[in-house]
N, C-alpha and C positions, 0 to 999 in steps of 0.2 A: 526729621532732625531730632536726635536724642539731646538730653540735657547737657550740652557742651558747656565748659566753663568759659564764658565770653571774656572774662578778665584776663585769661591766659592766651587764648588762640585769636591771632590777628586775622587768620583766614576765615574762621567762623564769624567774626565781627563784620568783616568785609562782605561776606555772602549775604548778610541780612541787609547791610547798607547798600548793596547793589541791586536788591530785589524791589523794584518799584511797587509791585502789587502788595507786598507785605508792608512796605512803608506806608502806603496809603491807609491800610487797615490799623497799623499801629498809631498813625497820627489821629484817626477817628477816636481810638480808645484812650489816648493819652490826655487829650483836651489841654494842651499846653497853651497858656495865655502868653502870647508874644506881641511883638510890634511889627506891623506891616512895613516892609522896606524892599524896594527893588523887585517886587513880585513874589517875595518870600516872607515867611514869618520868622522873625529873628529874636534871640534874647541876649542879654549882656551876662557878663561874668557874674554880677551880683544876683541876678536872677536864677542862674544856674546853681549857685551856691545855696540860695534860699530853698530851691526845689528839692535839692539833694540833702539838705540839712547838714551841710558842711560849712567851714569857713572859707573865706575868699582865698587864703593861702593855699588851701587844698586844691582848688580849681587851678590856680596859677602853677602848682607843681605838676599837675598832669598836663597843662599846656606846655610846659617845658620838657617833660620826659617823653611826651608822644606829640611833639610839634608837627612832625611831618604827616603822621596819620590823620591828626585832627584837621590840618590844613587841606589835606586831600578830600576830606569829607565835609568840608563846608565852613570851617572856622576861618575868619579873616579879620584883618585889622583895617579900619577905614580912616582916612585923614582928609584934610582939605575940603574940596567941594562936596565929596560924598558925605563926610562928617557933618556939614552944614545941612545937607539935605536930610540926614537922619535925625538931627536935632529938631528939625522942622516937623518930621513925622511923629516925633515924640510929643511935641506941644499940640499937634492936631489930634492926637489920640488920648490926650489927658492922662498920659502915663505918670503915676505919682513918682516924684523925684526920689522918695525913699526906696523905690525899687533898684535904683542904681547909683545913688550918691549924686553929688554935685559934678555935673560934667560940663558945666558952662565953659570952664577954661581948659578942658581936656584937650590936648593936641591930637589925640587919636583914641580910638575905642575898638576893642575886640568884640566881634559879633559871632554868635553861633546860629547857624540855620537849624532846621529840624534834624537833618542827618547828623551834624556836628553834636547837637544836643544829645541824641541817642548814642553816638559814639562815646561821649563822656560817660553816659550811664553804663555802657559796657566795661568801661575801664575802672571805675570807682569801686574799691573793695570795702571801704569804710562806711558806706552809705546804705542804709536799710531801704529807703525809697528807690535807689539805684538798682539794689538786688531785686526788689519786687518788679521793677520795670523790665529788668533783664528776663525774668521769669515769664512775664506777659508777653514780651517780644518773641521768645522761642515758641510759646504756645500759638501765637497769632501767625508765625511763619509756617508752622505745621498745618494749621487750619486752612490758611490761604492757599498752600500747595495742593492739599487734598481737594479743597473746593474746586480749584481750577483744573484739576486732573480727574475729577470724578471719584475721588476717594483712594486713588493708589498711584504710585510712581514707578512700579516696576516696568511699565511700558511707556514711560514719559518720552522715551526716544522716538516713539511712533507719532508724536504730536508734531514733529518737525516736518516742514513741508518738503524737505529733501529725502525723507525716509523711504517712501514708496518706491521712488526711482531707483535709489541705491540698493534696496533690497532685491528688487527684480533683476537688476543688472548683475548683482552678485550671484544670484541663482544661475544665470546663464554662464557666467565665468566658472562657477563651481562645477557645472556639468562638464565643461571642457577639461577641468582639472582632474575630476574623478575618471573621465574617459581616458585620460593619459595614464593615470595609475592603472586602470584596468587593462589597458592595451600594451603597456610597456614595462610593467614592473612585475617581477617574479615573486609575488607574495600573495598570501591568502587575504581575506576581507579585512583583516586587522589593519592593512596598509591605509584605509581611508581615515579611520580615526587617528592613526599614528601620525600621519603627515598633516592632518588638520590641526592636531595639538602642537605639532612643531611650529606651524604658522602662528597659532595663538600665542605660544611662549616667545617666539621671536618678536612679536608685535607688542604684547602687553604682559608678558612674563608669567602668565597663568595658563594651565591647561583647561580644558572644558569643565572638568569636575571642580576644580578650584574655583573657577568663575561661577559655577552654579551655587556653590556653598556660600560665596560672598553676597550673591544677590537672592539667596533662599529660593531658588528655582526648584520646582517639583520635577519628577522624572518626565512628566508629559509636556513640560514647557521647553520650547526651543530656545537655545542659547542666542542664536543669531536674530530672533525677533526682539531681543533686548538691546542690540548694538546700536550706537549712534551712527548716523550716516557716514561720518568720516571714517569710522572703523570698518564699516562695510566696504567702503571704497578702497581702503588700503588692503583689506583681505582679498577683495577682488583683484587688485594688482599682483599680489603675492600668488594667488591661485592661477591667474592666467600666465603670468610670467614663468613661474615654476613648471607649470604644465608644459609650456613650449620648450623649457630646458630639458625636461624628461623626454619628450618626443625627439629632440635633436640628438641627445645622447644615444637613445635607442636606435635611431637610423644610422648613426655613425657606427655603432657596435653591430648592428645587424641581428641583434637578438635582445631578449628582455633583460632588464637590469636587475641586479641583486639588491637586497636592502642596503648592503655596504656601499654600493655605487651610488644609490639614490641619497643616502645619508651624506656622503661626500659632496654630492651635487648641491644639496640643500645648504650645507655649510658654507660653500662658495657663494651660493645664490644670496643668502641672508646677509653676507658680509659685504655685499656691494655698497659703496659709499652713497649711492642715490637714496637708499632707504633711510639713512640717519634722520634728516629733517622731518620726513613724514612720520616716522616712528615716534620721535620726540613730541611732535604735535599730537599724534594719537593718544599717546599715554597721558599727556597733559589733559586732553579733552575727557578721556574716560575717568581718570582719577578724580579731577575736579568736579565734574558734573555728577558723578555717582555719589560722591560725598555730600554735595549740596542738595541734590534732588532726592536721592534714594537713601541717604544716610548709610552708605555702603563704603567702607574704607578698604581699597586694595592695598594691603601692606607692602606688596612688592613694588608698588608705584607711588609710595608715600612722598618720595622726593620730588614727584611731578605735580603735587597738588598746589594749585594757586587759587585765588578767589574767582568765582564765576562772574563774568562781566554782565553788565545790565543787558546787553543785546542777547545773551543767552537766556536770561529770564524772559525776555519778550518772545524769543524764539520758541520756547517750550511751554510758556504759560500765558502768552499774550494773544491778541486778536488773531494772529496768523496761525497759531497753534490749533490743531483740530484732532478729533478723534480719528483713529485709523479708518473706521467705516466711512467717514465722510471723505477722507483722502482717497480710498479705494473707488468710491463712486466717481469722484472727479478724474481719476486717473485710468478709467477703463480703456480709453482709446490708446493712451500711452502703453499700457500693459500689453494690449492687443498687438502693437507694432513690436514691442520687445519679444513676445512670444513667437511671432512670425519670423524673427531672425535666427531662431533655434534650428 
């Protein structure tokens, strides 16, 4: 992750707040002294203002202008029974009343959990402590991802437990596709790269060379080895489906197809309504994950970028994620069965 301006980008803020592994390390480093309540450590507005060296009005202004975002990330107002319970927690923990003023008669209180506290740090432009905390957060996020991926994210897609099966299934479908091009299309070897790129452009608006440039792949690195399983599955569907269309048109004509005929065939094929929801989902996954994990922005897919959800951080960084070598060892029998289908 490059040094994004967290005060500006809601997506960059949410990508940090949705990453449980980075949050764990940030919490260790921040040493925020809060009040234990309902299984969390919480702080009051007055404590937030003191930490960030701003006045209470500044905190309240941010609560007003970013109400939905802060509520989504752990800020909440307590009343009634919960408020009584909180006041009890304060007395048990000997929290000085100077930390939060006189709350004995307060009918309600706003509480920040750790995520909401960090969210506030990402928003405050006038606080030097907030700026320093943002800087530390970005560094910790980079370190955490690198540590959990062994120092690089180019092949983070391969840590997904679905990757191996999708990769080898796609190989099988690709062979059927290239065989259809070989047997049914009257063109030279250029046709393989040409129609592969047409599929890529149809799905994620980039040809292989453009994709290589964005991910900084060398000439020896294979594009498909960097695709997420959902992208591989959609490419498989395209390759198998279009290969069948080519064969059907070839049999109907009784002769090999010209490039013009194949182009027209592909135009009709990619326009089928059934692709739309799958393409939208694939574009969202590629654009959002590559920005969060690889610090790679697909400019053609910028409108599809959304925050990466917690389950994706667990999927690619958590206990279930593994190096490809481990996946291959576990998947030997599965791959053997797939190969036998060829």
